Backbone as CSV, one residue per row, in Angstrom:
resi,resn,N_x,N_y,N_z,CA_x,CA_y,CA_z,C_x,C_y,C_z
1,MET,69.480,118.137,164.315,70.250,117.657,163.181,71.501,116.959,163.708
2,SER,71.782,115.788,163.220,72.941,115.035,163.705,74.225,115.576,163.102
3,LYS,75.347,115.269,163.754,76.637,115.715,163.239,76.910,115.147,161.856
4,SER,76.521,113.889,161.616,76.782,113.286,160.310,76.045,114.038,159.211
5,THR,74.851,114.559,159.527,74.100,115.325,158.541,74.826,116.632,158.235
6,GLU,75.353,117.287,159.253,76.024,118.554,159.060,77.302,118.405,158.250
7,MET,77.978,117.260,158.368,79.263,117.093,157.720,79.167,116.356,156.383
8,THR,77.990,116.011,155.956,77.792,115.280,154.723,77.735,116.251,153.555
9,THR,78.260,115.830,152.406,78.174,116.664,151.210,76.994,116.214,150.361
10,LEU,76.525,117.111,149.529,75.416,116.796,148.633,75.794,115.645,147.705
11,SER,76.988,115.674,147.154,77.395,114.605,146.229,77.463,113.252,146.932
12,TYR,77.847,113.233,148.206,77.906,111.991,148.966,76.511,111.402,149.155
13,VAL,75.551,112.244,149.543,74.179,111.763,149.737,73.587,111.310,148.402
14,MET,73.823,112.069,147.344,73.289,111.698,146.025,73.864,110.355,145.566
15,GLU,75.119,110.105,145.856,75.731,108.820,145.484,75.114,107.682,146.292
16,LYS,74.858,107.914,147.576,74.218,106.879,148.393,72.821,106.566,147.852
17,LEU,72.092,107.597,147.439,70.771,107.382,146.853,70.881,106.588,145.548
18,ARG,71.884,106.924,144.723,72.070,106.232,143.443,72.354,104.749,143.670
19,VAL,73.226,104.451,144.610,73.589,103.060,144.903,72.361,102.264,145.359
20,LYS,71.473,102.889,146.127,70.260,102.214,146.614,69.112,102.287,145.599
21,ARG,69.395,102.844,144.434,68.378,103.042,143.381,67.197,103.854,143.888
22,GLN,67.526,104.860,144.669,66.522,105.773,145.212,66.789,107.190,144.700
23,ASP,67.410,107.275,143.524,67.811,108.579,142.995,66.809,109.120,141.971
24,ILE,65.546,108.871,142.214,64.482,109.390,141.364,64.125,110.774,141.878
25,GLU,64.139,111.742,140.996,63.822,113.101,141.431,62.321,113.350,141.337
26,PHE,61.740,113.751,142.455,60.353,114.197,142.465,60.335,115.641,141.976
27,THR,59.559,115.907,140.934,59.477,117.257,140.394,58.048,117.777,140.512
28,MET,57.942,119.088,140.581,56.650,119.750,140.736,55.961,119.873,139.384
29,THR,54.697,119.506,139.337,53.858,119.693,138.162,52.535,120.288,138.641
30,PRO,51.707,120.771,137.756,50.394,121.265,138.194,49.555,120.183,138.887
31,GLU,49.799,118.908,138.568,49.041,117.798,139.169,49.621,117.323,140.496
32,GLY,50.796,117.809,140.881,51.466,117.372,142.095,52.891,116.951,141.791
33,PHE,53.524,116.268,142.730,54.875,115.758,142.505,54.805,114.525,141.615
34,THR,55.786,114.391,140.740,55.898,113.172,139.956,57.328,112.672,140.038
35,GLY,57.473,111.351,140.019,58.786,110.719,140.005,59.107,110.194,138.611
36,ASN,58.492,110.781,137.595,58.665,110.359,136.200,58.280,108.906,135.988
37,ASN,57.316,108.418,136.781,56.823,107.054,136.623,55.368,107.070,136.147
38,GLY,54.922,108.250,135.701,53.558,108.371,135.220,52.542,108.633,136.314
39,LYS,52.994,108.630,137.560,52.095,108.876,138.687,52.314,110.291,139.213
40,PHE,51.235,110.841,139.750,51.300,112.142,140.394,50.873,111.965,141.839
41,TYR,51.618,112.579,142.738,51.380,112.406,144.173,50.935,113.707,144.806
42,LYS,49.953,113.607,145.674,49.513,114.720,146.500,50.337,114.679,147.792
43,PRO,50.401,115.787,148.533,51.213,115.799,149.763,50.869,114.671,150.729
44,GLU,49.589,114.342,150.856,49.199,113.300,151.810,49.601,111.893,151.364
45,GLU,50.085,111.753,150.135,50.558,110.459,149.636,52.076,110.323,149.767
46,LEU,52.700,111.311,150.407,54.157,111.360,150.536,54.555,111.563,151.986
47,LYS,55.823,111.210,152.297,56.433,111.487,153.599,57.847,111.975,153.349
48,ILE,58.241,113.030,154.033,59.650,113.435,154.026,60.324,112.600,155.098
49,ILE,61.254,111.733,154.673,61.882,110.835,155.635,63.273,111.304,156.078
50,LYS,63.813,112.300,155.390,65.106,112.870,155.804,65.285,114.205,155.097
51,THR,65.864,115.156,155.802,66.155,116.470,155.235,67.622,116.791,155.464
52,TYR,68.293,117.239,154.406,69.681,117.686,154.502,69.739,119.137,154.042
53,ARG,70.518,119.944,154.729,70.711,121.340,154.331,72.193,121.555,154.035
54,PHE,72.452,122.196,152.905,73.827,122.475,152.490,73.946,123.953,152.166
55,GLU,75.025,124.588,152.640,75.281,125.990,152.328,76.439,126.079,151.360
56,GLY,76.362,127.080,150.474,77.448,127.309,149.527,78.721,127.678,150.261
57,GLU,79.859,127.173,149.771,81.128,127.441,150.456,81.497,128.915,150.440
58,SER,81.264,129.578,149.307,81.669,130.977,149.202,80.571,131.942,149.636
59,ASP,79.310,131.491,149.632,78.202,132.374,149.979,77.111,131.584,150.675
60,PRO,76.979,131.749,151.989,75.969,130.991,152.731,74.539,131.221,152.252
61,SER,74.296,132.307,151.494,72.939,132.535,150.995,72.629,131.628,149.798
62,ASP,73.655,130.997,149.220,73.445,130.020,148.152,73.322,128.649,148.803
63,SER,72.108,128.260,149.093,71.882,127.052,149.870,70.969,126.094,149.135
64,ILE,71.063,124.824,149.518,70.236,123.773,148.941,69.671,122.935,150.077
65,VAL,68.405,122.587,149.946,67.787,121.629,150.851,67.466,120.399,150.017
66,LEU,67.892,119.243,150.493,67.597,117.967,149.844,66.603,117.230,150.730
67,TYR,65.432,116.966,150.175,64.410,116.200,150.880,64.417,114.777,150.329
68,ILE,64.548,113.783,151.189,64.356,112.401,150.772,62.906,112.072,151.081
69,ILE,62.203,111.627,150.054,60.753,111.472,150.132,60.356,110.049,149.799
70,GLU,59.405,109.517,150.576,58.840,108.201,150.296,57.364,108.368,149.960
71,ALA,56.955,107.773,148.834,55.549,107.796,148.434,54.824,106.629,149.089
72,ASN,53.495,106.714,149.137,52.702,105.658,149.770,52.762,104.334,149.016
73,ASP,53.280,104.336,147.785,53.443,103.084,147.033,54.852,102.506,147.171
74,GLY,55.671,103.090,148.077,57.010,102.565,148.343,58.127,103.233,147.555
75,LEU,57.803,104.070,146.573,58.823,104.764,145.799,59.566,105.741,146.700
76,ILE,60.892,105.660,146.697,61.725,106.596,147.452,62.558,107.383,146.466
77,GLY,62.552,108.678,146.635,63.321,109.563,145.773,63.670,110.817,146.536
78,TYR,63.922,111.889,145.796,64.357,113.121,146.442,63.782,114.332,145.710
79,SER,63.846,115.451,146.382,63.543,116.738,145.778,64.581,117.729,146.270
80,LEU,65.129,118.493,145.349,66.104,119.522,145.690,65.431,120.872,145.665
81,ASP,65.708,121.670,146.657,65.192,123.033,146.716,66.371,123.970,146.883
82,ALA,66.809,124.546,145.776,67.894,125.525,145.827,67.280,126.886,146.096
83,TYR,67.913,127.633,146.974,67.425,128.984,147.235,68.610,129.912,147.356
84,GLY,68.344,131.178,147.517,69.407,132.166,147.452,69.575,132.581,146.001
85,ALA,70.793,132.824,145.586,71.053,133.306,144.229,70.673,132.285,143.161
86,TYR,70.616,131.008,143.514,70.363,129.969,142.523,69.013,129.286,142.713
87,SER,68.033,130.024,143.172,66.712,129.450,143.411,66.179,128.775,142.153
88,ASN,65.605,127.577,142.343,65.062,126.851,141.196,63.546,126.796,141.202
89,HIS,62.904,127.564,142.087,61.444,127.611,142.138,61.019,129.066,142.106
90,ASP,60.311,129.441,141.037,59.934,130.834,140.850,58.655,131.228,141.567
91,ASP,57.859,130.254,141.956,56.586,130.615,142.559,56.414,129.926,143.909
92,GLU,55.276,130.177,144.512,54.989,129.638,145.837,54.456,128.210,145.794
93,GLN,54.137,127.692,144.605,53.514,126.368,144.503,54.380,125.298,145.179
94,TYR,55.678,125.282,144.900,56.569,124.282,145.482,56.598,124.412,147.005
95,ASP,56.811,125.626,147.497,56.891,125.841,148.943,55.614,125.400,149.643
96,ASP,54.470,125.774,149.083,53.189,125.376,149.684,53.046,123.857,149.696
97,PHE,53.437,123.222,148.589,53.317,121.769,148.462,54.212,121.060,149.478
98,ILE,55.483,121.454,149.539,56.453,120.771,150.404,56.074,120.928,151.874
99,ARG,55.501,122.065,152.244,55.085,122.285,153.632,53.934,121.366,154.046
100,LYS,53.158,120.900,153.095,52.013,120.031,153.382,52.397,118.559,153.516
101,ILE,53.617,118.199,153.098,54.057,116.805,153.189,54.431,116.498,154.643
102,PRO,53.842,115.454,155.228,54.204,115.107,156.611,55.669,114.687,156.713
103,VAL,56.279,115.006,157.828,57.681,114.652,158.084,57.712,113.465,159.036
104,GLN,58.460,112.449,158.635,58.665,111.265,159.471,60.165,110.984,159.444
105,ASP,60.911,111.801,160.156,62.374,111.761,160.095,62.893,110.384,160.485
106,ARG,63.737,109.828,159.636,64.348,108.521,159.889,65.855,108.672,159.997
107,GLU,66.453,107.735,160.676,67.914,107.676,160.761,68.466,107.223,159.408
108,GLU,69.688,107.644,159.112,70.319,107.254,157.847,70.406,105.738,157.713
109,GLN,70.616,105.045,158.816,70.717,103.576,158.772,69.428,102.963,158.239
110,GLN,68.285,103.539,158.598,67.006,103.021,158.121,66.830,103.257,156.624
111,ILE,67.359,104.372,156.141,67.195,104.714,154.731,68.210,103.991,153.865
112,PHE,69.467,104.005,154.293,70.546,103.479,153.464,71.008,102.094,153.869
113,GLY,70.473,101.550,154.951,70.815,100.194,155.369,72.231,100.040,155.842
114,GLU,72.741,101.052,156.518,74.145,100.979,156.996,74.214,100.398,158.386
């Protein structure tokens, strides 16, 4: 993990995604991930191109993982995985799905064009 990743805030990354119009949230459905574009994606149709981990300031067990994901049709968006006291996934479906997505880690410059 690079130093810039460790020192970045969630709001900063989310703003960079918004500016690049890549702030579409991939959400879990029974059919797979959807970016609210009417399409459903299977893990093999997606790539995790960057992962950020953030810990809560007052409680390190309150953590969030932000996955930047690219679909095979060029759609780039994100998925948030909160865990600890504020977990947003009640079952194993999300974890199983996210583990099946291939990782192709890219530099921030490639994603955000800096």
